[in-house]
C-alpha positions as CSV (number, residue, x, y, z in Angstrom):
1,M,29.0,-1.0,-3.2
2,G,27.5,-3.6,-0.9
3,Q,25.9,-6.8,-2.1
4,R,22.6,-6.2,-3.8
5,R,19.5,-8.3,-3.0
6,E,18.0,-10.6,-5.5
7,A,15.0,-9.4,-7.5
8,A,12.3,-8.3,-5.1
9,V,9.1,-6.3,-4.9
10,L,9.8,-2.8,-3.8
11,V,6.7,-0.8,-2.5
12,F,7.2,2.9,-2.3
13,D,5.5,5.5,-0.2
14,A,4.9,8.9,-2.1
15,D,4.5,12.0,0.0
16,D,7.8,12.9,1.7
17,T,9.6,9.9,0.2
18,L,9.3,10.5,-3.5
19,W,8.6,14.3,-3.1
20,E,8.3,17.0,-0.4
21,N,4.8,17.4,1.1
22,N,4.5,18.0,4.8
23,V,6.9,21.0,4.8
24,L,4.2,22.9,3.0
25,F,1.7,22.1,5.8
26,E,4.4,23.0,8.4
27,R,4.8,26.4,6.8
28,V,1.0,27.0,7.0
29,I,1.1,25.9,10.6
30,E,3.8,28.4,11.6
31,D,1.8,31.2,9.9
32,F,-1.4,30.0,11.7
33,L,0.2,29.9,15.1
34,T,1.6,33.4,14.6
35,W,-1.8,34.6,13.4
36,L,-3.5,33.1,16.5
37,D,-1.3,35.2,18.8
38,H,-2.9,33.6,21.9
39,P,-2.6,35.6,25.0
40,T,-1.6,32.9,27.5
41,L,-0.5,29.9,25.5
42,D,3.0,29.7,23.9
43,R,3.7,28.3,20.4
44,A,4.5,24.7,21.7
45,Q,1.3,24.6,23.8
46,L,-0.7,25.8,20.8
47,R,0.9,23.2,18.6
48,A,0.0,20.6,21.1
49,V,-3.7,21.5,20.9
50,L,-3.6,21.5,17.1
51,D,-1.9,18.0,17.1
52,D,-4.7,16.7,19.2
53,V,-7.4,18.2,16.8
54,E,-5.5,16.8,13.8
55,R,-5.3,13.4,15.4
56,A,-8.9,13.2,16.2
57,N,-9.9,14.5,12.6
58,A,-7.5,12.1,10.9
59,L,-9.2,9.2,12.7
60,A,-12.8,10.4,11.8
61,H,-12.3,11.9,8.4
62,G,-8.9,11.0,6.9
63,Y,-6.2,13.0,5.4
64,G,-5.5,15.7,3.0
65,S,-5.7,19.6,2.6
66,K,-9.5,19.8,3.3
67,I,-9.2,18.0,6.5
68,F,-6.1,20.1,7.4
69,L,-8.1,23.3,7.0
70,R,-11.0,21.8,9.0
71,S,-8.5,21.1,11.8
72,L,-7.2,24.6,11.8
73,A,-10.7,26.0,12.1
74,D,-11.6,23.4,14.8
75,C,-8.4,24.5,16.8
76,L,-9.4,28.0,16.5
77,E,-12.8,27.4,17.8
78,K,-11.3,25.1,20.6
79,L,-9.0,27.9,21.8
80,R,-11.6,30.8,21.5
81,E,-14.4,28.7,22.8
82,R,-16.8,29.9,20.0
83,P,-17.5,29.1,16.3
84,A,-15.1,30.6,13.8
85,T,-16.5,33.6,12.0
86,E,-16.7,33.8,8.3
87,A,-13.8,36.2,8.3
88,E,-11.6,33.9,10.3
89,R,-12.4,31.0,7.9
90,A,-11.5,33.1,5.0
91,E,-8.1,34.0,6.7
92,I,-7.4,30.3,7.4
93,E,-8.1,29.5,3.7
94,Q,-5.8,32.4,2.6
95,L,-3.0,31.1,5.0
96,A,-3.3,27.7,3.2
97,V,-3.5,28.8,-0.4
98,A,0.0,27.6,-1.0
99,L,-1.3,24.1,-0.6
100,V,-3.8,24.3,-3.5
101,G,-2.2,23.5,-6.9
102,H,1.4,23.2,-5.5
103,Q,3.7,21.7,-8.1
104,V,5.3,18.3,-7.2
105,E,8.9,18.6,-6.4
106,L,10.8,15.4,-6.4
107,M,13.4,14.6,-3.7
108,P,17.0,14.6,-5.1
109,G,17.9,11.6,-7.1
110,V,14.4,10.0,-7.0
111,A,13.9,9.8,-10.9
112,E,17.3,8.4,-11.6
113,T,17.2,5.9,-8.7
114,L,13.7,4.6,-9.8
115,D,15.2,4.3,-13.4
116,D,17.9,2.0,-12.0
117,L,15.8,0.0,-9.6
118,A,13.1,-0.7,-12.3
119,T,15.5,-2.7,-14.3
120,R,16.0,-5.3,-11.5
121,H,12.9,-5.2,-9.4
122,E,9.1,-5.0,-9.5
123,L,8.0,-1.5,-8.3
124,L,4.6,-0.6,-6.7
125,L,3.5,2.7,-5.3
126,L,1.3,3.0,-2.1
127,T,0.0,6.3,-0.9
128,K,-2.7,7.3,1.6
129,G,-5.0,10.3,1.6
130,E,-7.9,11.9,-0.1
131,R,-8.1,10.2,-3.5
132,E,-8.5,13.2,-5.8
133,E,-5.8,15.1,-4.2
134,Q,-3.3,12.2,-4.3
135,Q,-4.2,11.3,-7.8
136,R,-3.4,14.9,-8.8
137,K,0.1,14.5,-7.4
138,L,0.6,11.1,-9.0
139,D,-0.5,12.4,-12.4
140,A,1.9,15.3,-12.0
141,C,5.0,13.5,-10.7
142,G,6.2,11.9,-14.0
143,L,7.0,8.7,-12.2
144,L,4.1,6.4,-12.8
145,H,5.7,4.6,-15.8
146,H,8.2,2.9,-13.2
147,F,5.4,1.2,-11.2
148,R,3.4,-1.9,-12.0
149,A,0.5,-0.3,-10.1
150,A,-0.1,2.7,-7.9
151,H,-2.6,2.4,-5.1
152,I,-4.3,5.2,-3.1
153,V,-5.8,4.0,0.2
154,P,-7.4,5.8,3.2
155,E,-5.1,4.4,5.7
156,K,-2.0,2.1,5.9
157,D,-2.3,-0.6,8.3
158,A,-1.1,-4.3,8.5
159,D,-4.3,-5.3,6.6
160,T,-3.5,-2.8,3.9
161,Y,-0.2,-4.5,3.2
162,R,-1.6,-8.0,3.4
163,R,-4.2,-7.0,0.7
164,L,-1.6,-5.6,-1.4
165,A,0.4,-8.9,-1.3
166,R,-2.7,-10.9,-2.0
167,E,-3.6,-8.6,-5.0
168,H,-0.2,-8.7,-6.7
169,A,0.6,-12.3,-5.6
170,F,3.9,-11.7,-3.9
171,D,5.5,-13.3,-0.9
172,P,5.7,-10.6,1.8
173,A,9.1,-12.0,2.9
174,R,10.6,-11.0,-0.5
175,A,9.0,-7.4,-0.4
176,W,10.2,-4.2,0.9
177,M,8.2,-1.2,1.9
178,I,10.2,2.0,1.5
179,G,9.1,5.2,3.2
180,N,9.6,7.9,5.8
181,S,6.9,7.2,8.2
182,P,7.4,4.7,11.0
183,R,3.7,4.7,11.8
184,S,2.3,4.2,8.2
185,D,5.3,2.6,6.3
186,I,7.6,0.7,8.5
187,L,5.7,-0.8,11.4
188,P,2.5,-2.0,9.7
189,A,4.6,-3.4,6.9
190,R,6.7,-5.4,9.3
191,A,3.5,-6.5,11.1
192,A,2.3,-7.9,7.7
193,G,5.5,-9.9,7.2
194,M,7.3,-7.5,4.8
195,N,10.7,-6.0,5.2
196,A,11.1,-2.3,5.3
197,V,13.5,0.6,4.4
198,F,13.3,3.7,6.5
199,I,14.4,6.9,4.9
200,P,13.8,9.7,7.5
201,N,12.6,13.1,6.4
202,E,13.0,16.0,8.9
203,N,9.6,17.2,7.9
204,T,7.7,14.1,8.5
205,W,4.4,14.9,10.1
206,V,4.4,14.5,13.9
207,L,1.5,12.1,13.9
208,E,3.5,9.7,11.8
209,H,6.3,9.4,14.4
210,E,6.8,6.1,16.2
211,E,9.8,4.4,17.8
212,L,11.5,1.7,15.7
213,D,13.4,-1.2,17.1
214,P,17.1,-0.6,16.2
215,S,17.8,-4.3,16.4
216,D,15.1,-5.3,14.0
217,P,17.0,-7.1,11.2
218,G,14.1,-6.6,8.7
219,V,14.5,-2.8,8.7
220,I,17.1,-1.0,6.7
221,R,17.8,2.7,7.6
222,L,19.2,4.9,4.8
223,A,20.2,8.6,4.9
224,A,18.9,9.4,1.4
225,F,16.8,8.0,-1.5
226,P,19.7,7.3,-3.9
227,D,21.3,4.9,-1.3
228,L,18.8,2.3,-2.4
229,V,20.9,1.4,-5.3
230,R,23.6,0.1,-2.9
231,H,21.1,-2.5,-1.5
232,F,18.8,-3.4,-4.3
């Protein structure tokens, strides 16, 4: 085991860090692209159109299942150059029924790792998305007792992390943001003066991808969540 760092503030992302999330959306997207069966565009081209629609809707309306369903309908309308019919909207909702009421499934080793880390460090949770939807997952996860506080925010940018540091009165330099998203977890935390731990998830939403500087000494890259106990 390597040398562990002194007591620190560890801030955890939720979706796709503590539990699987985006893989559910990816399954719906695969079914949606098959259902579209476009006469001239292949799946990659269709996905590019959907990504553009999702990007615009996330900027304008935020995140979550409701916005996702809106994006699917908007994508359909853009491709077919007409409003979606009631039957088509019903089909889209049926494709996405698996997203509604899905049980939270923790990543391997998450509960045990948090048990260990909580004995030495102050833990916070920071997740973005639609408040009611995210709160449902937080209530169901069985992990909240590990965290001093859990925050649901509409977006994660550098100001979000600065506000978190002010609210909990910690020095950003002794804090670490732990997550799977370069765009929302790693880069804005670093911009706010925090350190970061990047734990990749192969199912991370494409809109959360960004390049990270491999030479940045303030970022640790780990293969799996339980590896945290070797460093903290």
